[in-house]
DOTOR-119047 format. One record per residue: residue number from 0; residue in three letters; x, y, z of N, C-alpha, C, O in turn. Coordinates in nm, 2 decimals, padded with zeros to 4 digits. Example, Ala and Ser with C-alpha at 12.3 -4.5 7.8 and 13.67 -1.06 7.14 Angstrom:
% residues 2
(atom 0; 'ala'; (01.32; -00.57; 00.78); (01.23; -00.45; 00.78); (01.32; -00.33; 00.78); (01.42; -00.33; 00.85))
(atom 1; 'ser'; (01.28; -00.22; 00.71); (01.37; -00.11; 00.71); (01.29; 00.00; 00.79); (01.34; 00.11; 00.80))
//
This chain:
% residues 146
(atom 0; 'met'; (-03.05; 03.95; -00.87); (-02.98; 03.88; -00.77); (-03.08; 03.83; -00.66); (-03.17; 03.91; -00.62))
(atom 1; 'ser'; (-03.07; 03.71; -00.62); (-03.16; 03.66; -00.52); (-03.13; 03.70; -00.38); (-03.01; 03.74; -00.35))
(atom 2; 'gln'; (-03.23; 03.70; -00.30); (-03.21; 03.75; -00.16); (-03.16; 03.64; -00.07); (-03.20; 03.52; -00.09))
(atom 3; 'pro'; (-03.06; 03.67; 00.02); (-03.01; 03.57; 00.11); (-03.12; 03.52; 00.20); (-03.22; 03.60; 00.24))
(atom 4; 'thr'; (-03.11; 03.40; 00.25); (-03.21; 03.34; 00.34); (-03.13; 03.31; 00.47); (-03.01; 03.33; 00.49))
(atom 5; 'asp'; (-03.22; 03.27; 00.57); (-03.16; 03.23; 00.70); (-03.11; 03.09; 00.70); (-03.04; 03.05; 00.79))
(atom 6; 'asp'; (-03.13; 03.02; 00.59); (-03.09; 02.88; 00.58); (-02.95; 02.87; 00.52); (-02.92; 02.94; 00.42))
(atom 7; 'leu'; (-02.86; 02.79; 00.58); (-02.73; 02.77; 00.53); (-02.74; 02.65; 00.44); (-02.79; 02.54; 00.47))
(atom 8; 'phe'; (-02.68; 02.66; 00.32); (-02.68; 02.55; 00.22); (-02.53; 02.51; 00.21); (-02.44; 02.59; 00.19))
(atom 9; 'val'; (-02.51; 02.38; 00.23); (-02.38; 02.33; 00.21); (-02.38; 02.22; 00.10); (-02.45; 02.12; 00.11))
(atom 10; 'ala'; (-02.30; 02.25; 00.00); (-02.30; 02.15; -00.11); (-02.17; 02.06; -00.09); (-02.06; 02.11; -00.08))
(atom 11; 'glu'; (-02.19; 01.93; -00.10); (-02.08; 01.84; -00.08); (-02.08; 01.74; -00.19); (-02.18; 01.70; -00.25))
(atom 12; 'pro'; (-01.96; 01.70; -00.23); (-01.95; 01.59; -00.33); (-02.00; 01.46; -00.27); (-02.02; 01.46; -00.15))
(atom 13; 'pro'; (-02.02; 01.36; -00.35); (-02.06; 01.23; -00.29); (-01.95; 01.18; -00.18); (-01.84; 01.21; -00.20))
(atom 14; 'gln'; (-02.00; 01.11; -00.09); (-01.92; 01.07; 00.03); (-01.79; 01.00; -00.01); (-01.69; 01.02; 00.06))
(atom 15; 'his'; (-01.80; 00.92; -00.11); (-01.67; 00.84; -00.14); (-01.56; 00.93; -00.19); (-01.44; 00.89; -00.19))
(atom 16; 'tyr'; (-01.58; 01.06; -00.23); (-01.48; 01.15; -00.26); (-01.42; 01.21; -00.13); (-01.30; 01.25; -00.13))
(atom 17; 'leu'; (-01.49; 01.21; -00.03); (-01.44; 01.27; 00.10); (-01.36; 01.17; 00.19); (-01.28; 01.21; 00.26))
(atom 18; 'val'; (-01.39; 01.04; 00.18); (-01.33; 00.95; 00.27); (-01.26; 00.84; 00.19); (-01.32; 00.76; 00.13))
(atom 19; 'arg'; (-01.13; 00.85; 00.19); (-01.04; 00.75; 00.13); (-00.93; 00.72; 00.24); (-00.82; 00.77; 00.22))
(atom 20; 'pro'; (-00.96; 00.64; 00.34); (-00.86; 00.61; 00.44); (-00.73; 00.56; 00.39); (-00.73; 00.49; 00.29))
(atom 21; 'pro'; (-00.62; 00.60; 00.44); (-00.49; 00.55; 00.40); (-00.47; 00.41; 00.43); (-00.52; 00.36; 00.52))
(atom 22; 'leu'; (-00.39; 00.35; 00.34); (-00.34; 00.21; 00.36); (-00.21; 00.19; 00.30); (-00.18; 00.23; 00.18))
(atom 23; 'val'; (-00.12; 00.14; 00.38); (00.02; 00.10; 00.33); (00.00; -00.04; 00.28); (-00.04; -00.13; 00.35))
(atom 24; 'leu'; (00.04; -00.05; 00.15); (00.04; -00.19; 00.09); (00.18; -00.23; 00.06); (00.26; -00.15; 00.01))
(atom 25; 'asp'; (00.21; -00.36; 00.08); (00.34; -00.41; 00.05); (00.34; -00.47; -00.09); (00.23; -00.48; -00.15))
(atom 26; 'cys'; (00.45; -00.52; -00.13); (00.47; -00.58; -00.26); (00.39; -00.70; -00.28); (00.34; -00.73; -00.39))
(atom 27; 'ser'; (00.37; -00.78; -00.18); (00.29; -00.91; -00.20); (00.14; -00.87; -00.23); (00.08; -00.94; -00.31))
(atom 28; 'thr'; (00.09; -00.77; -00.17); (-00.05; -00.72; -00.19); (-00.06; -00.67; -00.33); (-00.15; -00.72; -00.41))
(atom 29; 'leu'; (00.03; -00.59; -00.37); (00.02; -00.53; -00.50); (00.06; -00.63; -00.62); (00.00; -00.62; -00.73))
(atom 30; 'ala'; (00.15; -00.72; -00.59); (00.18; -00.82; -00.69); (00.06; -00.91; -00.72); (00.04; -00.95; -00.84))
(atom 31; 'gly'; (-00.02; -00.94; -00.62); (-00.15; -01.01; -00.64); (-00.24; -00.94; -00.75); (-00.30; -01.01; -00.83))
(atom 32; 'leu'; (-00.25; -00.81; -00.74); (-00.33; -00.74; -00.83); (-00.27; -00.73; -00.97); (-00.34; -00.75; -01.07))
(atom 33; 'leu'; (-00.14; -00.69; -00.98); (-00.08; -00.67; -01.10); (-00.05; -00.79; -01.19); (-00.06; -00.78; -01.31))
(atom 34; 'phe'; (-00.02; -00.90; -01.12); (00.03; -01.01; -01.19); (-00.07; -01.13; -01.18); (-00.04; -01.25; -01.20))
(atom 35; 'glu'; (-00.20; -01.10; -01.15); (-00.31; -01.19; -01.15); (-00.28; -01.32; -01.07); (-00.30; -01.43; -01.12))
(atom 36; 'glu'; (-00.23; -01.30; -00.95); (-00.20; -01.41; -00.86); (-00.33; -01.47; -00.80); (-00.44; -01.40; -00.81))
(atom 37; 'asp'; (-00.33; -01.58; -00.73); (-00.45; -01.64; -00.67); (-00.52; -01.55; -00.57); (-00.64; -01.57; -00.55))
(atom 38; 'trp'; (-00.44; -01.46; -00.52); (-00.50; -01.37; -00.41); (-00.54; -01.24; -00.47); (-00.57; -01.15; -00.39))
(atom 39; 'gln'; (-00.55; -01.23; -00.60); (-00.59; -01.11; -00.66); (-00.72; -01.04; -00.61); (-00.73; -00.93; -00.58))
(atom 40; 'val'; (-00.83; -01.13; -00.60); (-00.96; -01.08; -00.56); (-00.95; -01.02; -00.42); (-01.00; -00.92; -00.39))
(atom 41; 'gln'; (-00.88; -01.10; -00.33); (-00.87; -01.06; -00.19); (-00.79; -00.93; -00.18); (-00.83; -00.84; -00.10))
(atom 42; 'ala'; (-00.68; -00.92; -00.26); (-00.61; -00.80; -00.26); (-00.69; -00.68; -00.30); (-00.68; -00.57; -00.24))
(atom 43; 'leu'; (-00.76; -00.69; -00.40); (-00.85; -00.59; -00.45); (-00.95; -00.54; -00.35); (-00.97; -00.42; -00.34))
(atom 44; 'gln'; (-01.01; -00.63; -00.28); (-01.10; -00.60; -00.17); (-01.04; -00.52; -00.06); (-01.10; -00.43; -00.01))
(atom 45; 'lys'; (-00.91; -00.55; -00.03); (-00.85; -00.48; 00.08); (-00.81; -00.34; 00.04); (-00.81; -00.25; 00.13))
(atom 46; 'ile'; (-00.78; -00.31; -00.08); (-00.74; -00.18; -00.12); (-00.85; -00.09; -00.17); (-00.83; 00.04; -00.19))
(atom 47; 'glu'; (-00.96; -00.15; -00.20); (-01.07; -00.07; -00.27); (-01.11; 00.05; -00.18); (-01.14; 00.03; -00.06))
(atom 48; 'gly'; (-01.12; 00.17; -00.23); (-01.16; 00.29; -00.16); (-01.05; 00.34; -00.07); (-01.08; 00.43; 00.01))
(atom 49; 'arg'; (-00.93; 00.30; -00.08); (-00.83; 00.34; 00.00); (-00.73; 00.44; -00.07); (-00.71; 00.43; -00.19))
(atom 50; 'ser'; (-00.67; 00.52; 00.00); (-00.56; 00.61; -00.04); (-00.43; 00.53; -00.02); (-00.39; 00.50; 00.09))
(atom 51; 'leu'; (-00.37; 00.48; -00.13); (-00.26; 00.39; -00.12); (-00.12; 00.46; -00.09); (-00.09; 00.56; -00.16))
(atom 52; 'lys'; (-00.05; 00.40; 00.00); (00.08; 00.45; 00.04); (00.18; 00.34; 00.04); (00.15; 00.22; 00.06))
(atom 53; 'ala'; (00.31; 00.37; 00.02); (00.42; 00.27; 00.02); (00.55; 00.34; 00.02); (00.56; 00.46; -00.02))
(atom 54; 'pro'; (00.66; 00.27; 00.07); (00.79; 00.33; 00.06); (00.84; 00.33; -00.08); (00.79; 00.25; -00.16))
(atom 55; 'tyr'; (00.94; 00.41; -00.12); (00.99; 00.42; -00.25); (01.04; 00.28; -00.31); (01.04; 00.26; -00.43))
(atom 56; 'leu'; (01.07; 00.20; -00.22); (01.13; 00.07; -00.26); (01.03; -00.02; -00.34); (01.06; -00.11; -00.40))
(atom 57; 'leu'; (00.90; 00.02; -00.33); (00.79; -00.06; -00.40); (00.82; -00.06; -00.54); (00.80; -00.16; -00.61))
(atom 58; 'asp'; (00.87; 00.04; -00.60); (00.90; 00.05; -00.75); (01.00; -00.07; -00.78); (00.98; -00.14; -00.88))
(atom 59; 'ile'; (01.10; -00.08; -00.71); (01.20; -00.18; -00.74); (01.15; -00.32; -00.71); (01.17; -00.41; -00.79))
(atom 60; 'glu'; (01.08; -00.34; -00.60); (01.02; -00.47; -00.57); (00.92; -00.52; -00.68); (00.93; -00.64; -00.72))
(atom 61; 'ile'; (00.84; -00.43; -00.72); (00.74; -00.47; -00.83); (00.82; -00.50; -00.96); (00.78; -00.60; -01.03))
(atom 62; 'thr'; (00.92; -00.42; -00.99); (01.00; -00.45; -01.11); (01.07; -00.59; -01.10); (01.09; -00.66; -01.20))
(atom 63; 'ser'; (01.12; -00.62; -00.97); (01.18; -00.75; -00.95); (01.08; -00.86; -00.97); (01.12; -00.97; -01.03))
(atom 64; 'val'; (00.96; -00.85; -00.93); (00.86; -00.95; -00.95); (00.83; -00.96; -01.10); (00.82; -01.08; -01.15))
(atom 65; 'ala'; (00.81; -00.85; -01.17); (00.79; -00.86; -01.31); (00.90; -00.93; -01.38); (00.88; -01.01; -01.48))
(atom 66; 'leu'; (01.03; -00.90; -01.34); (01.14; -00.96; -01.41); (01.14; -01.12; -01.39); (01.17; -01.19; -01.48))
(atom 67; 'lys'; (01.10; -01.16; -01.27); (01.09; -01.30; -01.24); (00.98; -01.37; -01.33); (01.00; -01.48; -01.38))
(atom 68; 'lys'; (00.87; -01.30; -01.34); (00.76; -01.35; -01.43); (00.81; -01.36; -01.57); (00.79; -01.46; -01.64))
(atom 69; 'his'; (00.88; -01.26; -01.62); (00.93; -01.25; -01.75); (01.03; -01.37; -01.78); (01.02; -01.44; -01.88))
(atom 70; 'arg'; (01.12; -01.39; -01.68); (01.22; -01.50; -01.70); (01.16; -01.64; -01.70); (01.22; -01.73; -01.75))
(atom 71; 'arg'; (01.04; -01.65; -01.63); (00.97; -01.78; -01.63); (00.88; -01.80; -01.75); (00.79; -01.89; -01.75))
(atom 72; 'gly'; (00.89; -01.71; -01.85); (00.81; -01.72; -01.96); (00.68; -01.63; -01.96); (00.60; -01.63; -02.06))
(atom 73; 'gly'; (00.65; -01.56; -01.86); (00.54; -01.48; -01.85); (00.57; -01.34; -01.90); (00.55; -01.24; -01.83))
(atom 74; 'his'; (00.60; -01.32; -02.03); (00.64; -01.20; -02.09); (00.52; -01.10; -02.08); (00.54; -00.98; -02.04))
(atom 75; 'asp'; (00.41; -01.14; -02.13); (00.29; -01.06; -02.14); (00.24; -01.01; -02.00); (00.21; -00.89; -01.99))
(atom 76; 'ile'; (00.24; -01.11; -01.90); (00.19; -01.07; -01.77); (00.29; -00.97; -01.71); (00.25; -00.88; -01.63))
(atom 77; 'ala'; (00.42; -00.99; -01.73); (00.51; -00.90; -01.67); (00.50; -00.76; -01.72); (00.49; -00.66; -01.64))
(atom 78; 'leu'; (00.48; -00.74; -01.85); (00.47; -00.61; -01.91); (00.33; -00.55; -01.87); (00.33; -00.43; -01.83))
(atom 79; 'ser'; (00.23; -00.63; -01.88); (00.09; -00.57; -01.84); (00.09; -00.53; -01.70); (00.02; -00.43; -01.66))
(atom 80; 'gly'; (00.15; -00.61; -01.61); (00.16; -00.57; -01.47); (00.23; -00.44; -01.44); (00.19; -00.36; -01.37))
(atom 81; 'leu'; (00.34; -00.42; -01.51); (00.42; -00.30; -01.50); (00.34; -00.18; -01.55); (00.35; -00.07; -01.50))
(atom 82; 'glu'; (00.26; -00.20; -01.66); (00.18; -00.09; -01.72); (00.07; -00.06; -01.62); (00.04; 00.06; -01.60))
(atom 83; 'lys'; (00.01; -00.16; -01.56); (-00.10; -00.13; -01.45); (-00.04; -00.05; -01.34); (-00.10; 00.04; -01.29))
(atom 84; 'phe'; (00.08; -00.09; -01.29); (00.15; -00.03; -01.19); (00.17; 00.12; -01.21); (00.15; 00.21; -01.13))
(atom 85; 'ala'; (00.22; 00.15; -01.34); (00.25; 00.28; -01.38); (00.12; 00.37; -01.37); (00.13; 00.49; -01.35))
(atom 86; 'ser'; (00.01; 00.31; -01.39); (-00.12; 00.39; -01.39); (-00.19; 00.40; -01.26); (-00.28; 00.48; -01.24))
(atom 87; 'met'; (-00.13; 00.33; -01.16); (-00.19; 00.34; -01.02); (-00.16; 00.46; -00.95); (-00.05; 00.52; -00.96))
(atom 88; 'asp'; (-00.24; 00.51; -00.86); (-00.22; 00.62; -00.78); (-00.17; 00.57; -00.64); (-00.25; 00.55; -00.55))
(atom 89; 'ile'; (-00.04; 00.56; -00.62); (00.02; 00.52; -00.50); (00.12; 00.63; -00.46); (00.21; 00.66; -00.53))
(atom 90; 'glu'; (00.10; 00.68; -00.34); (00.19; 00.79; -00.29); (00.31; 00.71; -00.23); (00.30; 00.63; -00.14))
(atom 91; 'leu'; (00.43; 00.75; -00.28); (00.55; 00.68; -00.23); (00.63; 00.78; -00.13); (00.62; 00.90; -00.15))
(atom 92; 'phe'; (00.69; 00.72; -00.03); (00.75; 00.79; 00.08); (00.90; 00.75; 00.10); (00.93; 00.63; 00.08))
(atom 93; 'glu'; (00.98; 00.85; 00.14); (01.11; 00.82; 00.19); (01.09; 00.75; 00.33); (00.99; 00.77; 00.40))
(atom 94; 'val'; (01.19; 00.67; 00.37); (01.18; 00.61; 00.50); (01.31; 00.64; 00.58); (01.41; 00.68; 00.52))
(atom 95; 'ser'; (01.30; 00.62; 00.71); (01.42; 00.65; 00.80); (01.50; 00.52; 00.81); (01.45; 00.43; 00.87))
(atom 96; 'ala'; (01.62; 00.52; 00.75); (01.70; 00.40; 00.75); (01.73; 00.35; 00.89); (01.72; 00.23; 00.92))
(atom 97; 'leu'; (01.76; 00.44; 00.99); (01.79; 00.40; 01.12); (01.67; 00.34; 01.19); (01.68; 00.24; 01.26))
(atom 98; 'glu'; (01.55; 00.40; 01.17); (01.43; 00.34; 01.24); (01.39; 00.21; 01.17); (01.33; 00.13; 01.24))
(atom 99; 'val'; (01.41; 00.20; 01.04); (01.38; 00.08; 00.97); (01.47; -00.03; 01.02); (01.43; -00.14; 01.04))
(atom 100; 'phe'; (01.60; 00.00; 01.04); (01.70; -00.09; 01.09); (01.65; -00.15; 01.23); (01.65; -00.27; 01.26))
(atom 101; 'glu'; (01.61; -00.05; 01.31); (01.57; -00.09; 01.45); (01.44; -00.18; 01.45); (01.43; -00.28; 01.52))
(atom 102; 'leu'; (01.35; -00.15; 01.36); (01.23; -00.24; 01.35); (01.26; -00.37; 01.30); (01.21; -00.47; 01.34))
(atom 103; 'ala'; (01.35; -00.38; 01.20); (01.40; -00.51; 01.14); (01.46; -00.59; 01.25); (01.43; -00.71; 01.25))
(atom 104; 'lys'; (01.55; -00.54; 01.33); (01.61; -00.61; 01.44); (01.50; -00.65; 01.54); (01.49; -00.77; 01.57))
(atom 105; 'arg'; (01.41; -00.57; 01.58); (01.32; -00.60; 01.68); (01.22; -00.71; 01.64); (01.19; -00.79; 01.72))
(atom 106; 'tyr'; (01.18; -00.71; 01.52); (01.08; -00.81; 01.48); (01.14; -00.92; 01.38); (01.07; -01.00; 01.32))
(atom 107; 'gln'; (01.27; -00.92; 01.37); (01.34; -01.02; 01.28); (01.29; -01.02; 01.14); (01.26; -01.12; 01.08))
(atom 108; 'leu'; (01.27; -00.89; 01.08); (01.22; -00.87; 00.95); (01.34; -00.84; 00.86); (01.44; -00.80; 00.90))
(atom 109; 'ser'; (01.31; -00.85; 00.73); (01.41; -00.80; 00.63); (01.39; -00.64; 00.64); (01.30; -00.59; 00.69))
(atom 110; 'ala'; (01.49; -00.57; 00.59); (01.49; -00.43; 00.58); (01.37; -00.38; 00.49); (01.30; -00.28; 00.52))
(atom 111; 'tyr'; (01.34; -00.46; 00.39); (01.23; -00.42; 00.30); (01.10; -00.43; 00.38); (01.02; -00.33; 00.37))
(atom 112; 'asp'; (01.07; -00.54; 00.44); (00.95; -00.55; 00.52); (00.94; -00.45; 00.63); (00.83; -00.39; 00.66))
(atom 113; 'ala'; (01.05; -00.42; 00.70); (01.05; -00.32; 00.81); (01.02; -00.19; 00.75); (00.96; -00.10; 00.83))
(atom 114; 'ala'; (01.05; -00.16; 00.63); (01.03; -00.02; 00.57); (00.87; -00.01; 00.56); (00.82; 00.10; 00.59))
(atom 115; 'tyr'; (00.80; -00.11; 00.52); (00.66; -00.10; 00.51); (00.59; -00.08; 00.65); (00.50; 00.00; 00.67))
(atom 116; 'leu'; (00.65; -00.16; 00.75); (00.60; -00.15; 00.88); (00.62; 00.00; 00.94); (00.54; 00.06; 01.00))
(atom 117; 'trp'; (00.75; 00.05; 00.91); (00.78; 00.18; 00.96); (00.68; 00.28; 00.90); (00.64; 00.37; 00.98))
(atom 118; 'leu'; (00.66; 00.27; 00.77); (00.57; 00.37; 00.71); (00.43; 00.36; 00.77); (00.37; 00.47; 00.79))
(atom 119; 'ala'; (00.38; 00.24; 00.79); (00.24; 00.23; 00.85); (00.24; 00.29; 00.99); (00.14; 00.36; 01.02))
(atom 120; 'ala'; (00.34; 00.27; 01.07); (00.35; 00.34; 01.20); (00.36; 00.49; 01.18); (00.29; 00.56; 01.25))
(atom 121; 'glu'; (00.44; 00.53; 01.10); (00.46; 00.68; 01.08); (00.33; 00.75; 01.04); (00.30; 00.86; 01.08))
(atom 122; 'leu'; (00.26; 00.68; 00.95); (00.13; 00.74; 00.90); (00.01; 00.70; 00.99); (-00.10; 00.75; 00.97))
(atom 123; 'thr'; (00.04; 00.62; 01.09); (-00.07; 00.56; 01.18); (-00.19; 00.51; 01.10); (-00.30; 00.56; 01.11))
(atom 124; 'cys'; (-00.15; 00.42; 01.01); (-00.26; 00.36; 00.93); (-00.23; 00.21; 00.91); (-00.12; 00.16; 00.94))
(atom 125; 'pro'; (-00.33; 00.14; 00.86); (-00.32; -00.01; 00.85); (-00.21; -00.04; 00.74); (-00.18; 00.04; 00.65))
(atom 126; 'leu'; (-00.16; -00.16; 00.75); (-00.07; -00.22; 00.66); (-00.13; -00.35; 00.60); (-00.18; -00.44; 00.68))
(atom 127; 'ala'; (-00.14; -00.36; 00.47); (-00.19; -00.48; 00.40); (-00.07; -00.56; 00.35); (00.01; -00.51; 00.27))
(atom 128; 'thr'; (-00.07; -00.69; 00.39); (00.03; -00.78; 00.34); (-00.02; -00.92; 00.34); (-00.11; -00.95; 00.42))
(atom 129; 'phe'; (00.04; -01.00; 00.25); (00.01; -01.14; 00.26); (00.13; -01.22; 00.32); (00.13; -01.34; 00.32))
(atom 130; 'asp'; (00.22; -01.15; 00.37); (00.34; -01.20; 00.43); (00.30; -01.23; 00.58); (00.28; -01.13; 00.66))
(atom 131; 'glu'; (00.30; -01.35; 00.63); (00.26; -01.38; 00.76); (00.35; -01.32; 00.87); (00.30; -01.27; 00.97))
(atom 132; 'lys'; (00.48; -01.33; 00.85); (00.58; -01.27; 00.94); (00.56; -01.12; 00.96); (00.56; -01.07; 01.07))
(atom 133; 'leu'; (00.55; -01.05; 00.85); (00.53; -00.91; 00.85); (00.39; -00.87; 00.91); (00.37; -00.78; 00.99))
(atom 134; 'gly'; (00.29; -00.95; 00.87); (00.16; -00.93; 00.93); (00.15; -00.94; 01.08); (00.09; -00.86; 01.15))
(atom 135; 'thr'; (00.22; -01.04; 01.13); (00.22; -01.06; 01.28); (00.30; -00.95; 01.34); (00.25; -00.89; 01.45))
(atom 136; 'ala'; (00.41; -00.91; 01.29); (00.49; -00.79; 01.34); (00.41; -00.67; 01.34); (00.41; -00.59; 01.43))
(atom 137; 'ala'; (00.33; -00.65; 01.23); (00.25; -00.53; 01.21); (00.14; -00.52; 01.32); (00.11; -00.42; 01.38))
(atom 138; 'gln'; (00.07; -00.64; 01.34); (-00.03; -00.64; 01.44); (00.02; -00.60; 01.58); (-00.04; -00.52; 01.65))
(atom 139; 'thr'; (00.14; -00.66; 01.61); (00.20; -00.63; 01.74); (00.24; -00.48; 01.75); (00.21; -00.41; 01.85))
(atom 140; 'his'; (00.32; -00.44; 01.65); (00.37; -00.30; 01.65); (00.27; -00.19; 01.64); (00.27; -00.10; 01.72))
(atom 141; 'leu'; (00.18; -00.21; 01.55); (00.08; -00.10; 01.53); (-00.02; -00.09; 01.64); (-00.07; 00.01; 01.67))
(atom 142; 'ser'; (-00.05; -00.21; 01.71); (-00.14; -00.20; 01.82); (-00.08; -00.14; 01.95); (-00.14; -00.10; 02.04))
(atom 143; 'ser'; (00.06; -00.13; 01.94); (00.13; -00.07; 02.06); (00.15; 00.08; 02.05); (00.20; 00.15; 02.14))
(atom 144; 'leu'; (00.10; 00.13; 01.93); (00.13; 00.28; 01.91); (00.03; 00.36; 02.00); (-00.09; 00.32; 02.03))
(atom 145; 'pro'; (00.07; 00.47; 02.05); (-00.01; 00.56; 02.13); (-00.13; 00.62; 02.05); (-00.21; 00.69; 02.10))
//
């Protein structure tokens, strides 16, 4: 057995394992990745290295996008997008219906968009969206948080 020294040794994993800042992503951001939209590269850059978060409704919204792709003849892209989605590490959350309702009224958003905004505020983290109206509301609302 070796003798203890006066030096403290701290072993750490590489830095990228320690820091994965949270990011709430909405359906528009994820759809760009999954269904190879024009904004795919930009979406990938925004989420890279992040711990992804979303409300539970993301499952249904992504399924709806896949269904639209399928109905327009994009059978393969719809299925491959859903398969990619199933393999992604996205933590899903319940939302507060009353608080989502209030945010939707305040910023003239759909309940769906307000759910993403509510979650970003609740987690005090950024929100990634390609939706201009939601993006503007998020900038206003998130910058007003204490």
